[in-house]
C-alpha positions in Angstrom: 66.1 96.8 66.3 66.7 98.9 63.2 69.3 100.9 65.0 71.3 97.8 66.0 71.2 96.4 62.5 72.4 99.7 61.0 75.1 100.0 63.6 76.4 96.5 62.9 76.3 97.2 59.1 78.1 100.5 59.6 80.8 98.8 61.8 81.3 96.0 59.2 81.4 98.5 56.3 84.0 100.6 58.1 86.2 97.5 58.7 85.9 96.4 55.1 86.6 99.9 53.8 89.7 100.1 56.0 91.0 96.8 54.6 90.2 97.9 51.0 91.9 101.3 51.6 95.0 99.5 53.0 95.0 97.1 50.1 94.8 99.9 47.5 97.5 101.8 49.3 99.8 98.8 49.4 99.3 97.9 45.7 99.2 101.4 44.0 99.4 104.5 46.2 102.5 103.6 48.1 104.6 103.6 44.8 102.8 106.7 43.3 102.7 109.0 46.2 105.5 111.1 47.8 106.9 109.5 50.9 105.2 112.0 53.3 101.8 111.6 51.6 102.2 107.8 51.8 103.0 108.0 55.5 100.2 110.4 56.3 97.8 108.2 54.3 98.7 105.0 56.1 98.5 106.9 59.4 94.9 107.8 58.6 94.1 104.1 57.9 95.8 103.0 61.1 94.0 105.6 63.2 90.6 104.5 61.7 91.4 100.9 62.4 92.4 101.5 66.0 89.4 103.6 66.6 87.2 100.9 65.2 88.8 98.4 67.5 88.3 100.7 70.5 84.6 100.9 69.5 84.1 97.2 68.9 86.0 95.6 71.7 83.7 96.7 74.5 80.7 95.5 72.6 82.2 92.1 72.0 83.3 91.9 75.7 79.8 92.8 76.8 78.3 90.1 74.6 80.7 87.5 76.0 79.7 88.5 79.6 82.8 90.3 80.6 83.0 93.8 82.2 82.8 96.1 79.2 83.6 99.3 81.2 87.3 99.3 80.0 86.6 102.5 78.0 85.9 105.4 80.4 84.5 108.7 79.2 87.9 110.2 79.2 89.4 107.5 77.1 86.4 107.6 74.8 86.9 111.3 74.3 90.5 110.8 73.4 89.7 108.0 70.9 86.9 110.1 69.3 89.3 113.0 69.0 91.9 110.8 67.3 89.2 109.5 64.9 88.1 113.0 64.1 91.6 114.3 63.7 92.6 111.3 61.6 89.8 111.7 59.1 91.3 114.6 57.1 94.6 112.7 56.9 92.9 110.4 54.3 93.1 113.3 51.8 96.8 112.5 51.5 95.9 109.3 49.6 94.9 109.2 46.0 92.1 107.5 44.1 89.9 104.8 45.5 92.1 104.5 48.7 91.3 108.1 49.6 87.5 107.6 49.3 87.6 104.3 51.1 89.7 105.6 54.0 87.6 108.7 54.3 84.3 106.8 54.3 85.7 104.3 56.9 86.8 107.1 59.2 83.6 109.0 58.8 81.6 105.9 59.6 83.6 105.3 62.7 83.0 108.9 63.9 79.3 108.6 63.2 79.2 105.3 65.1 81.0 106.9 68.1 78.6 109.8 68.1 75.6 107.6 67.8 76.7 105.1 70.5 76.4 105.6 74.2 80.2 105.4 74.6 80.8 109.2 74.5 
């Protein structure tokens, strides 16, 4: 029970942190950063968001009674690799957006490793 509550909290926190990182990037960092750093920073946020979706969609489908085996172990490995590879890209951001994107990505990696998906 505690594991499920912590997993839900981490998943929600990751989604909120990704949204906050995007909002901070859109308001401040996009103007202040060099173009390449801005592109790499938003790429890290997008990778984290897509990885979060890939983790949450099978759970939601399973709760709705559908076949949740859409993510095979090969796909899960690729998604986890993208999440791990996208995590250091958050260092291209600056300020609060960097911390938020980094924490969101690390939470997603932790959730992937703690789940039975891999």
